[in-house]
N, C-alpha and C positions, 0 to 999 in steps of 0.2 A: 217825484218819487223820494223819498228821503233818504239820505245816506243809509241807514238801515236796512231799509226795503231793500237798495240794491245789492248791498251784501245776502241779504236772504234770499234775491233772485238766481243769484250766483251760484250759492249753496245748493238750491234746488236743479240747478242746471246743471251741476257736478254731480249730484245724485242721483239724478234721470241718466245721465252718459253712464254711468258704474253699473247700473240694475238693466241697462242695454248692450253693458258688455259682455255682464254673465248670461246674459238670455244667449246671446249671438255665441257664447264658447258651450252653454248645454245645446243648442241645436245642431250645430255642428259637429261633436263628439259623439249625438246620438240619431245624426239624421242616417237612413238609409241606405244612401248613396256611401257614404264615411263607412262604413260597415262593410259594404259588398265588395270594395275596393283592396279591403285590409289595412287601410293607413286610419291611422292614429296620431293627431298632435301631438306634440310632447314629446320630444325622444328625448327621458331622463330613465332615472333608475341608480338606484346605489353599484359603484363599479366595484366588481367583488375583485378582492387581494387575496386571498389563501389558496394553497393549492388544491385542498377537496372542497366546494361547495354542496350543500345539501339543497338539495328542490324541497318546498314544501309542500305538504299533501302527495307524494309521489315517493316513489320507489328509486329513486334517480338521485345520480351525484356526479358533478360537473367538473372536472380538472382544467381544461382549457379547450378553446376551439381555435384554430391553425384555420387557414387559406389554403387552398390545395387546389390548383389551377391544371392538372399534370390531362386532365381529359377534357374536363368544366369548370366554369367558375364555381367553385362550393365551398361551404363551410363543415370541415369536417369536427365535428366536437366529441374531446376524446373524453368517457364517463365512465361510471359502473351504477350498474340496473341491476333489477332481479330480473331474470332473461323470463321467469314464466306472467309476471303482473304489469310489465311495462308495455303499454300497447300503444298511446297516441302520446307524441311530444310534438311540439311547436317551435321551430327558430325565428323571434320576434330581431327582424334587422333593424339598427337603426341606421339611416340613409344620409351620407352626406349630402348630397344634392337639395334637397329640402326640409332636415331636419325631423322628418318623419318614419314611422315602422311600417316595416311591411312584411306579413306573416306567413311567411311558408313551413309545408306540413315536413316535417323531419323522417326521412329513410331510418329505421333503429337498428343497425345491422352489430347483434353480438358476433362477437369473436367465438370460433368454434373449440378452442381452448378450454372450456369452462371446468374440465374435470370433476365435474356432480356438482360444483357449487354451486347456489342458487345465485351467488350475485356474481357477476363477472365483467369485463372489459367491451363497450361496444363502442363504435362509432357511429353520433348521430350527421347523419346527412341533410343538409340542405343545399339545393339549388339557391346561387345568390339572384337576385331581384333583377332584372336591366336597369341602369341609369343609379340604381341603388349607391354601389360602392360603400359598403359597409366598413366602420371601426371596429363597431359593437354587435353579440346580440345576446338576447336573452332566450331564454328553456323558457316554455309552460307547455304544460299538461289538454291547453284549451288556445283556442286562435283569438278568443274574445277575452278583454278584461282590461287591465290597467297597466302598463308598462310602469309605471312611477313605484308598482309594487314587488317589484323582479327584481333581481339584481341582474348587473352589465357583465358581460365580459368581454376582454379585449381580441380580437380577433390578430391573431399570432401569424408572422412568416406573409404578411400583407404585402410587405418589400422585398424583392429578392436582393440580399445579400451576398456581397462577394465572398467567399469559404476565404476565413481570417484563420481555422487552423486547418493540418492536414487529418488527425488522429486526436478522437473523442473518446473516453471510457466511460460506460455508462454503470452504474453501478446502484441494484435495489436487492433490495431494498439493507438498511443497517438498520437492525434491531435487536430486543432481548439485551438491553443494556452491553452490547456491542465492546467488547475490551480487548479483543487481539492486539495490540499498537504495534509491537514489533511487525507481525507479517505485515500489517497497513500499513506501515510507512517501510515496507521492503519491497513492496508487492507499488505501489506510487511510485518510488526511485525507480523501478525496473521499467514500469508502462514512462515513464521519461526517459529513461536510456531506450529503451526501445524507439523513441517515437513521439509517443503523446507528448500534445501539448495542454491537455485539459481531461479533467477527471469529475463526473457529475453522479453527484451522489443522494439519494433521496432518502433523506435520514428522518427514521423514527425514535431511535435511544439509543444511546451509548453511555458509557461510562465518563466521571469525570476528563480521568487522564486521557480517555480518547476524545475530548473534546478540545481538549487544549491539544493535540495532536492535529486537529483539524484548523484549527485558530492558527496555526502555523500555514500552512498549507493554503488556506482560502486569503492569507498575507501576501503569500510569494504569486498566487494567482493561478497557482495549478487547478485549485478545488471548488467546484461550485457547489452548492448546498443547496438542494430543494425540501424544504421542509415537506414532510411524509405524515401527519397524524392520521392515518388509516385504522389506529385503534381506538381513536374521538365518536368514528361513526359507526365501526363494526367489530362482531365476534370473531374476531382472528383467526386464522391458523398458521401451525407454525409447521405446516405439511402438506406437501401440493397436491394432492385427492382427496373430496370429502368424503370416502371410505377409513381414510386412516382419521380423520377426525373432522366430524362432524359440524363445522362452523358455518358461517357466514361467505367467509370468502379466504381463498389458499393464499398462504405463504406472503401472508402481509398486502396484497396488493401488487405482486410482482411485475404481474403482468401487465397491469395499466401502468405501472411507471417507466416500462420498457419502453411502450408505444409513445408514450409522454417524451419521453428524453430523444427518441427517434425524430419526431417532428419538431422538437423543440432546439436540435443541432439542425434540420434539413437541410437550412441554409448558409450555415458558419462552419460547418468540416466537413471535409472532402469524405472521409471514413467515421465509422461510429465503433465501438466494439461492444456487446454484449455480455458481460461475464460478471463473476462475483468475485468480491473483492479477494478470496484464496485461488483464486486462476491467474493463471498467467498464461496468452495467447505465445506459444514461446518459439521463435523460429529455428530450425533444426540447419536447413540448407543455406540462409542467409543470417546475416548479423541483426537485422531490424526488421521492423513494420515495413519501412518506406521501399527498400530494392525487395523484398520479397513481396508488396503488394504490386507494385510495379511489373514485375516478372510474370507474378499471376493475371495480373488483366491481360497481360500481352501475348498470354498464350491462351486466353478464354474471353473473347473481345464480347459483350453484350452483359458477361455477366455480373451479377451486382452483388452477392451473396457469397459470402464466403464459409466454409461449416469447420469446423477443426475438431480432432476428435478428441476425447477429455481422456486422460493418465492421470489415477489417483497414486499419490504418491503419499504414502501414508508417515501421518506427523509421527507416528511409535515407533518407526524404525530409523537410526541414526546411524551417519556416515564416522566413522572410525578416524577422520582428517581432521585433527585436533585444531589447524589453522583455523577454520571457519569458527570454533568453540569460543568464542570472541567473549572474555571475561565480563565488558563495560556493559554488554547487553542483557547480562543475569538480573539485572535488576528491573526490566523492563519487560511487563508483559506481554507473553504472546507468543507464537512459533519464530524458530529460526527456519526459514525454508534452506539457507544453505546447507543446512544438516540433512536435509531428506532428499536424497538422492536414488533411491531405489523405489521403482512402480512394480504396481502387481500386475499378475500376466493378465495376459488379454481373455477373455470368454463370447468366444465368435457367435454363442448361443445365444446370449444378452445384450440387450438392446443397449449401446453405447451413446448417450447423449454428447450432444457437440455444443460447442459456443463459435460465435459468431464474428466476424467481422463485412457490415452490410457498407455498399453507398446508400447512403438514409434516403435520396432522392428516387431510388429505385425499389424501397418497401412503401408497402402500403398497408397491413399488418403484420406484428410479427408475435411471438409467444419466447419461449425461455430458447428449446434446442432448436429452431426452425423458424423459417419466415411465413406467414401463411398465406399472405398473397404479396404478388410483389409483380415489377414490372422487370422481362429480362430473367436468366436461368440461376441458377443456384449449381453452386461446384462445393465437391466433399473434398478437400483438403489432403492429400496424402501426405501420412508420417512422417515419411524424409522430406517433407518440405517445413511441416511445421506441426506441433501439440500444444494442448491445451496441458499443461502444468497446474495441478490441482493438489494442494497438497492441506490434507485433513486426516479425519479420522478413516481408519482401513475399511473399506468395504466389502472383503472377503474374505474378516476377520484376522486374526493374528496370524498371520502365514508368516514360518519361519524365512530368514532374512534371502538363505541360501535359493528358495524360490523365488525371492524379485529380481527385476530386472535392473543393474546399474545404469544410469541415464545421467552424469554429470554436466549436460549440456547447459545448465543454470551457470557452471562453475566458470567459464566461457567470460561473465560480466562480472566476478567477485570481485577486483580491485577497484572497480568503479563501483560497483554497489556497496560495498562495506565504507570508502571512501565518503559517498552521499549520505549513508545512514548515519553515521558518524558526526557528520555534517548539521546534518538536522538535528541530531540528539544535543548537541555542541549548542547551537544556537540557539536552542528552545531554554537551553539552560541558563546560557549568558543572559538574555533576553527576560530570565522569571517567569517565562510563560507557563512553565510546568517544572516539575524536578524528573524528568525520564532518565539518568544517567547520575 
């Protein structure tokens, strides 16, 4: 055989082997045995990086999946669904053992606190297949298809971590070009004084000046920002009930963000506080959260949910103490909480919402003012032990000052608070990250 003949023969052999490989792949992918076992070759798909991911051809939005082994080994995918229209979803698990995909039907558990809105928080619950140990999962409306076309989500909390912080504050959500800079800085500094090591903020929008304050706390290591582009996907309401504003979802998806924050911090924080940035869970009997929670847990073993009464301190009513009218703060937009120590009277016939400190490992589903599902019991903490200090617009109209109750508990911390706030403002100015004072 000539030299050219040998080359031609070699090329033909390679071509035949290539065709055989393609035929073998097509047969294995479409054989009945492959479909019946739910296993599909080639564990692929682009990894999702955004906080919110919309699924194609479905009214389903994925936030993040979390490994949950508290009862059985399952993947709990936190998402947002249209509660009347989403019926069938499947978890496509990427198995580490053999690089294949196992498909399991998801139980769709829509949280009960929808408040009339068509979209709400949902847990997509999938029991993990044996001998799979997946690190990634995809969500699809069908048990059949090609996983290459689906986004993959990393399953978080796969490895239990040693608790790295004692108190984490979850703030949801920062929206509406938020610009209450002074009260924000005061609240963060109060959280730190009381014992917080981390503040997680789900941020939709804020002012440029507020961005500069956030940059300072991010660099310090106190604040963690979770982008929350909820307005890119929904016609959102700034109200809590559908009857007040007939939009897609209530209060910028606050409940979804809170649930994600609980699971995100489940194995890195001993306690998680669920409150707004204009609220401070303020100890009355103790000086800080650590001693307060140690006492509460000792007296209430097995309790994982602690609820604190909300007390409104109107920002329209001022203290006459000039020591807290700090002139250098006047250029910073926002409320000076040290000037507001008068609270509205109780209305026993009106529901008073509470904010919470929770053991995140005992929470299954949370709402804003209560935990919907949990392991263990809840405790309504006496106002003699602590309250939720809430400095905002009045709820009971412009009540004359003489009918309000003076409560200067906040002033116990005034020396540390003033010093710390001034330090933040001075450092920001010296670093030229912003002009706050």
